[in-house]
C-alpha positions as CSV (number, residue, x, y, z in Angstrom):
1,M,-123.9,38.3,56.6
2,N,-127.5,39.7,56.4
3,T,-129.6,39.4,53.4
4,V,-129.4,42.9,52.9
5,I,-125.5,43.2,52.9
6,K,-125.5,39.9,50.5
7,T,-128.0,41.6,48.2
8,S,-126.1,44.9,48.0
9,L,-122.8,43.2,47.2
10,L,-124.2,41.4,44.3
11,E,-126.1,44.5,43.1
12,E,-122.9,46.5,43.2
13,L,-121.2,44.0,40.8
14,L,-124.1,43.5,38.5
15,S,-124.5,47.3,38.1
16,Q,-120.8,47.8,37.0
17,N,-119.9,48.6,33.3
18,N,-117.7,45.6,33.0
19,V,-120.7,43.2,33.4
20,L,-121.9,41.8,30.1
21,K,-125.4,40.0,30.2
22,N,-127.0,37.5,28.3
23,L,-124.7,37.7,25.2
24,S,-125.4,35.8,22.0
25,V,-123.6,32.5,21.2
26,A,-121.7,34.3,18.5
27,T,-120.7,37.1,20.7
28,L,-119.3,34.9,23.2
29,V,-117.4,32.7,20.8
30,E,-115.8,36.1,19.6
31,K,-115.1,36.9,23.2
32,V,-113.5,33.4,23.9
33,L,-111.3,33.9,20.9
34,S,-110.3,37.5,21.4
35,R,-109.5,36.8,25.1
36,N,-107.3,34.0,24.2
37,E,-109.5,31.7,26.5
38,G,-109.6,29.1,23.8
39,V,-109.2,28.2,20.2
40,L,-111.5,27.3,17.3
41,S,-111.7,23.6,16.2
42,N,-112.4,22.8,12.5
43,T,-115.9,21.9,13.8
44,G,-116.7,25.3,14.6
45,A,-116.6,24.3,18.2
46,V,-114.4,26.3,20.8
47,L,-111.6,24.3,22.6
48,A,-110.6,25.3,26.1
49,T,-108.5,23.6,28.6
50,T,-108.9,23.6,32.5
51,G,-105.4,23.4,33.9
52,K,-105.0,20.9,36.7
53,Y,-108.6,20.5,37.5
54,T,-109.9,18.1,34.9
55,G,-112.8,16.8,36.8
56,R,-114.8,17.4,39.7
57,S,-113.2,18.0,43.0
58,P,-115.6,16.5,45.6
59,E,-113.3,16.9,48.5
60,D,-113.7,20.9,47.9
61,K,-117.3,21.0,47.9
62,F,-119.3,22.2,50.9
63,I,-122.7,23.2,52.0
64,V,-123.3,26.0,54.5
65,R,-124.8,24.6,57.7
66,D,-127.7,27.1,58.3
67,S,-131.5,27.1,59.3
68,I,-132.5,25.7,56.3
69,S,-129.9,23.0,55.7
70,E,-129.2,22.0,59.2
71,S,-131.9,19.3,59.8
72,K,-132.4,18.2,56.1
73,V,-129.1,17.5,54.6
74,D,-127.5,14.1,54.8
75,W,-124.3,15.3,56.4
76,G,-121.1,13.3,56.0
77,H,-118.2,12.6,53.6
78,V,-120.3,13.8,50.4
79,N,-122.3,16.7,52.0
80,Q,-119.4,18.5,54.0
81,P,-120.5,21.3,56.3
82,I,-118.9,24.6,56.4
83,E,-119.8,27.5,58.6
84,E,-121.6,30.7,57.7
85,E,-118.6,32.9,58.5
86,V,-116.3,30.8,55.8
87,F,-118.8,31.6,53.2
88,E,-119.4,35.1,54.2
89,R,-115.5,35.7,54.0
90,L,-115.1,34.1,50.6
91,Y,-118.3,35.6,49.0
92,T,-117.1,39.2,50.0
93,K,-113.5,38.3,48.3
94,V,-114.9,36.7,45.2
95,I,-117.2,39.7,44.7
96,Q,-114.3,42.1,44.9
97,H,-112.1,39.6,42.7
98,L,-114.9,40.0,40.0
99,K,-115.5,43.8,40.3
100,E,-111.9,44.4,39.4
101,K,-111.9,42.3,36.3
102,D,-112.1,43.9,32.8
103,E,-115.3,41.7,31.9
104,V,-117.6,39.7,33.7
105,Y,-120.3,37.6,32.0
106,V,-124.0,36.9,33.2
107,F,-126.4,34.2,31.9
108,N,-130.0,34.2,33.2
109,G,-132.1,31.1,32.5
110,F,-133.8,28.2,33.9
111,A,-133.2,24.6,35.3
112,G,-136.2,22.5,34.6
113,A,-138.2,22.0,31.2
114,D,-141.3,21.9,32.9
115,Q,-142.6,25.4,33.6
116,N,-144.5,24.3,36.6
117,Y,-141.4,23.4,38.3
118,Q,-138.6,25.5,36.8
119,L,-136.0,27.1,38.7
120,P,-134.9,30.5,37.4
121,I,-131.1,30.8,37.6
122,Q,-128.4,33.3,37.2
123,V,-124.8,32.4,36.5
124,I,-122.0,34.8,36.7
125,N,-118.7,34.0,35.3
126,E,-115.2,35.3,35.0
127,F,-114.4,33.4,31.8
128,A,-116.3,34.0,28.6
129,W,-116.2,30.2,27.7
130,H,-117.7,29.3,31.0
131,N,-120.6,31.8,30.4
132,L,-120.9,29.9,26.9
133,F,-121.0,26.6,28.7
134,A,-124.0,27.8,31.0
135,K,-125.8,29.1,28.2
136,Q,-125.7,25.9,26.2
137,L,-126.2,23.5,29.1
138,F,-129.2,25.2,30.8
139,I,-132.5,26.2,29.5
140,R,-132.2,29.4,27.6
141,P,-135.2,32.1,28.1
142,T,-137.2,33.9,25.4
143,E,-136.7,37.6,25.1
144,E,-140.1,38.0,26.7
145,Q,-139.0,35.7,29.6
146,L,-135.8,37.8,30.0
147,T,-137.8,41.0,30.8
148,T,-139.1,39.4,33.9
149,H,-136.4,37.0,34.9
150,E,-136.0,37.1,38.6
151,P,-133.3,34.4,39.6
152,S,-134.0,32.1,42.6
153,F,-130.5,30.7,42.6
154,T,-127.1,32.4,41.5
155,V,-123.9,30.5,40.5
156,I,-120.8,32.8,41.0
157,S,-117.6,31.2,39.3
158,A,-114.2,33.1,39.6
159,P,-111.6,30.4,38.4
160,T,-108.5,32.6,39.2
161,F,-109.4,33.3,42.6
162,K,-107.7,30.9,44.7
163,A,-108.5,30.3,48.3
164,D,-105.9,29.9,51.0
165,P,-106.9,27.0,53.1
166,D,-105.1,28.2,56.2
167,R,-106.8,31.7,56.2
168,D,-110.3,30.8,54.4
169,G,-111.2,27.4,56.1
170,T,-111.2,25.5,52.7
171,N,-109.4,22.1,51.8
172,S,-107.5,23.7,49.0
173,E,-107.4,26.5,46.8
174,A,-110.7,25.2,45.0
175,F,-114.0,25.5,46.6
176,I,-117.5,24.9,45.7
177,L,-119.8,26.5,48.5
178,V,-123.6,26.1,48.6
179,S,-125.7,28.5,50.6
180,F,-129.5,27.6,50.6
181,E,-130.2,30.6,52.8
182,H,-128.5,33.1,50.6
183,K,-129.5,30.9,47.4
184,I,-125.7,31.4,46.2
185,I,-123.4,28.7,44.8
186,L,-119.8,30.2,45.1
187,I,-117.0,28.5,42.8
188,G,-113.5,29.5,42.8
189,G,-109.9,27.9,42.2
190,T,-110.9,25.4,39.6
191,E,-111.8,25.9,35.8
192,Y,-113.5,22.7,35.3
193,A,-116.9,23.9,34.1
194,G,-118.9,20.6,35.2
195,E,-118.8,22.2,38.7
196,I,-121.2,24.8,37.5
197,K,-123.6,22.2,35.7
198,K,-123.4,19.7,38.9
199,S,-124.0,22.5,41.7
200,I,-127.3,23.5,40.0
201,F,-128.1,19.7,39.7
202,S,-127.6,19.3,43.5
203,I,-129.8,22.3,44.1
204,M,-132.8,20.7,42.3
205,N,-132.1,17.6,44.1
206,F,-132.7,19.3,47.6
207,L,-136.0,21.4,46.1
208,L,-137.8,19.0,43.9
209,P,-138.4,16.2,46.5
210,E,-140.0,18.7,48.7
211,Q,-142.6,19.1,45.8
212,N,-143.0,15.2,45.7
213,I,-141.0,15.1,42.4
214,L,-138.2,12.5,42.0
215,S,-134.9,14.0,40.7
216,M,-132.8,11.6,39.0
217,H,-129.2,11.3,37.8
218,C,-130.2,9.8,34.5
219,S,-130.6,10.0,30.7
220,A,-134.0,9.8,29.0
221,N,-135.5,9.0,25.6
222,V,-138.9,8.3,24.0
223,G,-139.7,5.8,21.2
224,N,-142.4,6.4,18.2
225,E,-145.2,5.0,20.5
226,G,-144.4,7.4,23.2
227,D,-142.7,4.8,25.6
228,V,-140.2,6.4,27.7
229,A,-137.0,5.0,29.0
230,L,-134.5,6.1,31.7
231,F,-130.8,5.3,31.8
232,F,-129.3,5.6,35.5
233,G,-125.5,5.6,35.8
234,L,-122.5,7.3,36.9
235,S,-120.2,9.1,34.5
236,G,-118.5,6.7,32.1
237,T,-121.2,4.1,32.2
238,G,-122.9,5.2,28.9
239,K,-125.8,7.2,29.8
240,T,-125.3,9.9,27.2
241,T,-124.1,7.2,24.4
242,L,-127.0,4.9,25.0
243,S,-129.7,7.6,25.2
244,A,-128.4,9.2,21.9
245,D,-130.3,6.5,19.8
246,P,-131.2,7.5,16.1
247,Y,-134.5,5.6,16.4
248,R,-135.7,7.3,19.7
249,R,-135.9,10.9,20.5
250,L,-133.7,12.4,23.1
251,I,-135.2,13.9,26.3
252,G,-132.0,14.6,27.8
253,D,-128.5,13.0,28.6
254,D,-128.0,13.4,32.5
255,E,-130.4,15.0,34.8
256,H,-134.1,14.6,34.9
257,A,-137.2,14.7,37.2
258,W,-140.2,12.4,37.5
259,S,-143.4,14.3,38.5
260,S,-147.2,13.1,38.6
261,S,-147.2,14.3,35.0
262,G,-144.2,12.5,33.7
263,V,-140.6,12.9,33.1
264,F,-138.9,16.2,32.3
265,N,-135.5,17.4,31.6
266,I,-133.5,19.7,34.2
267,E,-131.1,20.9,31.5
268,G,-131.1,22.5,28.0
269,G,-127.9,20.8,26.7
270,C,-125.6,17.9,26.8
271,Y,-122.2,17.3,28.5
272,A,-120.9,14.3,26.7
273,K,-117.7,12.4,27.5
274,C,-115.9,12.4,24.1
275,I,-112.9,9.9,24.6
276,N,-112.6,7.7,21.7
277,L,-115.6,9.4,20.2
278,S,-116.2,8.3,16.5
279,E,-118.8,9.2,13.9
280,E,-119.2,5.5,13.1
281,K,-120.2,4.6,16.7
282,E,-121.8,7.7,18.1
283,P,-122.9,9.7,15.2
284,Q,-125.4,11.9,16.9
285,I,-122.8,13.2,19.7
286,Y,-120.2,13.5,17.1
287,N,-122.3,15.5,14.6
288,A,-123.4,17.9,17.4
289,I,-120.0,19.0,18.2
290,K,-120.4,22.4,15.8
291,F,-120.4,26.0,16.0
292,G,-121.7,27.1,19.8
293,S,-120.4,23.9,21.3
294,V,-117.5,23.8,23.8
295,L,-114.9,21.1,23.7
296,E,-112.9,20.5,27.1
297,N,-109.4,19.4,27.2
298,V,-109.4,17.8,23.8
299,I,-106.2,17.8,21.8
300,L,-106.3,19.3,18.3
301,D,-104.2,18.9,15.2
302,D,-101.8,21.7,15.1
303,Y,-102.5,22.2,11.3
304,T,-106.0,20.9,10.4
305,R,-107.5,21.8,14.1
306,K,-109.3,18.6,13.9
307,P,-110.1,17.2,17.3
308,D,-108.2,14.0,18.3
309,Y,-110.6,12.3,20.6
310,D,-108.3,9.3,21.2
311,N,-105.8,11.5,22.8
312,T,-105.7,11.5,26.5
313,T,-102.6,13.8,27.0
314,L,-104.6,16.1,29.2
315,T,-107.2,13.8,30.7
316,E,-109.6,10.8,30.0
317,N,-112.3,12.8,30.8
318,T,-112.6,15.0,27.7
319,R,-115.9,16.7,27.3
320,A,-118.2,18.4,24.8
321,A,-120.9,20.5,25.7
322,Y,-123.8,21.4,23.3
323,P,-127.3,22.5,23.4
324,L,-129.9,19.9,22.8
325,E,-130.9,21.5,19.4
326,H,-127.6,20.3,18.1
327,I,-129.3,16.8,18.2
328,D,-131.6,16.0,15.3
329,N,-134.2,13.9,16.8
330,I,-134.9,15.3,20.1
331,I,-138.2,15.9,21.8
332,S,-139.0,19.7,22.5
333,P,-139.8,20.8,25.1
334,S,-137.9,18.1,27.0
335,I,-141.1,16.7,28.5
336,A,-142.6,13.1,28.1
337,G,-145.0,10.6,30.0
338,H,-144.3,8.1,32.6
339,P,-141.2,5.6,32.1
340,N,-142.1,2.3,30.8
341,T,-138.6,0.9,31.1
342,I,-135.7,1.7,33.6
343,I,-132.0,0.7,32.9
344,F,-129.3,1.0,35.5
345,L,-125.9,1.1,33.9
346,T,-122.7,-0.1,35.6
347,A,-119.4,-0.3,34.2
348,D,-118.0,-3.4,36.1
349,A,-114.3,-3.5,36.2
350,S,-114.3,-6.8,37.7
351,G,-115.8,-8.6,34.6
352,T,-118.2,-10.7,36.7
353,L,-121.6,-8.7,36.4
354,P,-123.8,-10.1,33.8
355,P,-124.2,-7.9,30.6
356,I,-128.0,-7.7,31.1
357,S,-130.3,-8.9,33.8
358,K,-134.2,-8.4,34.6
359,L,-134.7,-7.0,38.0
360,S,-137.4,-7.8,40.4
361,K,-139.1,-4.8,42.4
362,E,-136.8,-5.7,45.5
363,Q,-133.8,-6.2,43.2
364,A,-134.4,-2.9,41.5
365,M,-134.5,-1.0,45.1
366,Y,-131.3,-3.0,46.2
367,H,-129.3,-1.9,43.1
368,F,-130.5,1.6,43.1
369,L,-129.5,2.1,46.7
370,S,-126.3,0.5,45.9
371,G,-125.4,2.3,42.8
372,Y,-122.5,0.1,42.0
373,T,-120.0,0.9,39.2
374,S,-116.3,1.2,38.7
375,K,-115.4,4.7,38.7
376,L,-113.5,5.5,35.6
377,A,-110.2,7.4,35.0
378,G,-110.4,11.2,34.9
379,T,-113.9,11.7,36.2
380,E,-112.6,12.9,39.5
381,R,-109.2,14.3,40.4
382,G,-106.6,11.3,41.3
383,V,-108.6,8.6,39.5
384,T,-106.2,7.0,37.0
385,E,-107.8,3.6,36.6
386,P,-111.3,2.0,37.5
387,Q,-112.0,1.8,41.1
388,A,-115.0,-0.2,42.5
389,T,-117.4,2.5,44.0
390,F,-121.0,2.5,45.5
391,S,-122.8,5.6,44.9
392,A,-126.4,5.5,46.4
393,C,-129.0,6.3,43.5
394,F,-126.3,6.3,41.0
395,G,-125.6,9.9,42.1
396,A,-124.6,10.3,45.7
397,P,-122.2,13.3,45.1
398,F,-125.1,15.4,43.9
399,L,-127.8,14.2,46.6
400,P,-128.1,16.6,49.6
401,L,-130.8,14.6,51.0
402,P,-130.6,11.1,52.5
403,P,-130.5,8.4,49.8
404,A,-133.7,6.7,51.2
405,T,-135.7,9.8,50.3
406,Y,-135.3,9.2,46.5
407,A,-135.2,5.5,46.8
408,S,-138.5,5.4,48.4
409,M,-139.9,7.7,45.8
410,L,-138.7,5.5,43.1
411,G,-140.1,2.3,44.4
412,E,-143.5,3.9,44.7
413,K,-143.4,4.9,41.1
414,I,-142.2,1.6,39.7
415,D,-145.2,0.1,41.5
416,Q,-147.7,3.0,40.4
417,Y,-146.5,2.7,36.7
418,N,-145.7,-0.8,36.4
419,T,-142.1,-0.1,35.2
420,N,-139.7,-2.6,34.0
421,V,-136.1,-2.6,35.4
422,F,-133.0,-3.9,33.9
423,L,-129.3,-3.9,35.2
424,I,-126.9,-3.5,32.1
425,N,-123.2,-4.0,32.6
426,T,-121.2,-1.7,29.9
427,G,-117.9,-2.8,31.6
428,W,-115.6,-5.6,31.1
429,T,-116.0,-9.2,29.9
430,G,-113.8,-12.3,29.5
431,G,-111.5,-11.0,32.5
432,S,-111.3,-8.0,34.9
433,Y,-109.7,-4.6,34.0
434,G,-106.3,-5.3,32.1
435,V,-107.2,-8.8,31.2
436,G,-110.6,-8.6,29.6
437,S,-112.0,-6.1,27.4
438,R,-115.0,-3.8,27.4
439,I,-118.1,-5.2,26.2
440,K,-118.9,-4.3,22.5
441,L,-121.1,-1.2,22.1
442,S,-122.9,-3.3,19.5
443,Y,-123.8,-6.1,21.9
444,T,-125.0,-3.2,24.7
445,R,-127.1,-1.4,21.9
446,A,-128.9,-4.7,21.0
447,M,-129.5,-5.6,24.6
448,V,-130.9,-2.2,25.4
449,H,-133.0,-2.3,22.0
450,A,-134.3,-5.7,23.5
451,A,-135.3,-4.4,26.7
452,L,-137.1,-1.2,25.3
453,E,-139.0,-3.2,22.7
454,G,-140.4,-5.6,25.4
455,E,-138.6,-8.5,24.0
456,L,-137.2,-9.6,27.5
457,N,-140.3,-9.2,29.5
458,N,-141.4,-12.8,29.4
459,V,-138.3,-14.9,28.3
460,E,-136.3,-18.0,29.6
461,T,-133.8,-16.7,32.1
462,I,-130.7,-18.2,34.0
463,K,-130.1,-17.6,37.7
464,D,-126.4,-16.2,38.4
465,E,-125.2,-18.5,41.3
466,I,-123.3,-15.7,42.8
467,F,-125.2,-12.5,42.3
468,G,-128.8,-14.0,42.2
469,L,-129.7,-12.0,39.0
470,D,-132.1,-13.4,36.2
471,I,-129.9,-13.5,33.0
472,P,-132.1,-13.6,29.7
473,A,-130.9,-17.0,28.1
474,H,-131.0,-15.3,24.6
475,V,-130.8,-11.8,23.2
476,A,-131.1,-11.1,19.5
477,G,-127.7,-10.0,18.3
478,V,-125.7,-11.2,21.3
479,P,-123.9,-14.5,21.3
480,D,-125.3,-16.6,24.2
481,D,-121.8,-17.1,25.8
482,V,-121.4,-13.4,26.3
483,L,-124.6,-13.2,28.2
484,I,-123.1,-15.4,31.1
485,P,-120.0,-14.1,32.5
486,K,-118.3,-17.2,33.7
487,N,-118.4,-18.6,30.1
488,T,-116.2,-15.8,28.9
489,W,-113.3,-16.3,31.3
490,E,-110.5,-18.7,30.6
491,D,-109.6,-18.9,34.3
492,Q,-112.7,-20.2,35.9
493,K,-111.0,-20.0,39.4
494,S,-110.0,-16.5,38.9
495,Y,-113.7,-15.6,38.1
496,E,-115.1,-17.0,41.0
497,E,-112.6,-15.3,43.3
498,Q,-113.4,-12.0,41.6
499,A,-117.1,-12.5,41.7
500,T,-117.2,-13.4,45.3
501,A,-115.0,-10.5,46.1
502,L,-117.5,-8.1,44.3
503,A,-120.5,-9.9,46.2
504,K,-118.8,-9.2,49.6
505,K,-118.4,-5.6,48.7
506,F,-122.2,-5.5,47.8
507,H,-122.9,-6.8,51.2
508,D,-120.4,-4.8,53.0
509,N,-121.7,-1.6,51.5
510,F,-125.6,-2.4,52.0
511,R,-125.0,-2.7,55.8
512,K,-125.4,1.1,56.0
513,F,-129.2,0.8,54.8
514,S,-130.3,-0.9,57.9
515,D,-133.8,0.5,57.7
516,V,-134.9,-1.1,54.6
517,S,-137.1,-4.0,54.3
518,A,-136.2,-7.7,54.9
519,E,-137.3,-8.2,51.3
520,I,-135.0,-5.5,49.7
521,A,-131.9,-6.4,52.0
522,A,-132.2,-9.8,50.8
523,A,-132.4,-9.0,47.0
524,G,-128.4,-8.7,46.7
525,P,-126.1,-11.2,46.0
526,L,-126.7,-14.8,47.0
527,F,-123.1,-15.4,48.1
528,K,-122.8,-14.6,51.8
């Protein structure tokens, strides 16, 4: 498909009378309700359900192999190649599918809060609630900006168009296809809104490093003294929860970039997990869910329409999408200086990693490349209980380039700005999943506070015999025994078996990084 044909198909669609562009939040809410796409909760947020796709579908994501992607993309299980012909056929079918709909919705906006590096984007949706989601998650333009807005990338989402794998060359009825040549992301067969958000993140992870900017799967906030903190971690590890701090201003909850000027948010909103959400534990997130927000797969009380955040009938991956402005203490625009502290978050289901440890530069590089956590239930299709996983740079599903590209950039910046790095385990203590319990959020918050305030920079530490990590001997607000995982287990033999098994997994995973320095390779678990 040449560029002229591609452009003309899209222009034909956008010129039709059924296409509604840049509707207000209130109008989109009305559309969601009048079209029975969702219902209204007692918070004022609209609630939609996503059918069988209640999480991302990584097996159905592909990148078109073309002249731009061929030599740059880290091809493999994560970045699956697909041929141009497959993209062309599905693109033509999806455009025709949307042309026949009674209404189609368009949002024009940006990815990237720093105007020097903003990516103008366009999101075309079959569902009004998906367009509301996009409006709240990306950066909304001013009226003046809209008059000159020219999208560099377009997302086209048609959930009710289902592919035929035998004819269309996909793995299932669902597909997420990225074409760097045509600057189009094609989504079909899945109603899960997170695919829209993460597809743009993947694009930024491809484009920003070419400008010597590190793109990162992390949340970020800033203290009263201007000190910046980054929180890396996969979904479910606590990025959103821990960055929403009443004593610090939020920069963003999930996607950021680090340029020569400092850190900036890629998004204009938050996409928070809300399983077991309560006002007591997470007041900022709880109170952000109001008119204009979108609840995803949450169960409502039939009479009061009050969300039941403890109910996992549909999925554990219940979500709330809302604009940054729904949080009181944000920094606007979402731009800040260079990070003073970096925190790697992991939800270790084995219950053997320390709740907090201070990392050397080499250990920071080792654990960044490892990206260990336990994949939690509901985040991806088919995951029903925690599974040990290693996701390079704490975001491999969204990284088109080789992990070393991002890791080397992070190492350079840690050196340049003398950034302190900590590994914090928000997972299990006192035993593995099913035996122990999740570390108390109050303990985790106390550890984060101590790290951010510099209280752990020069303290007595205890070397973990298996993982080689330096554990602070004391942290205010946390019992000393909790800091040493072995002390929380009743069955010491079982602890050693679980810990050594996890150490072996670290070593096995790290073998693929054969080109790192000997110092970084030696910074992992001591147990061989």
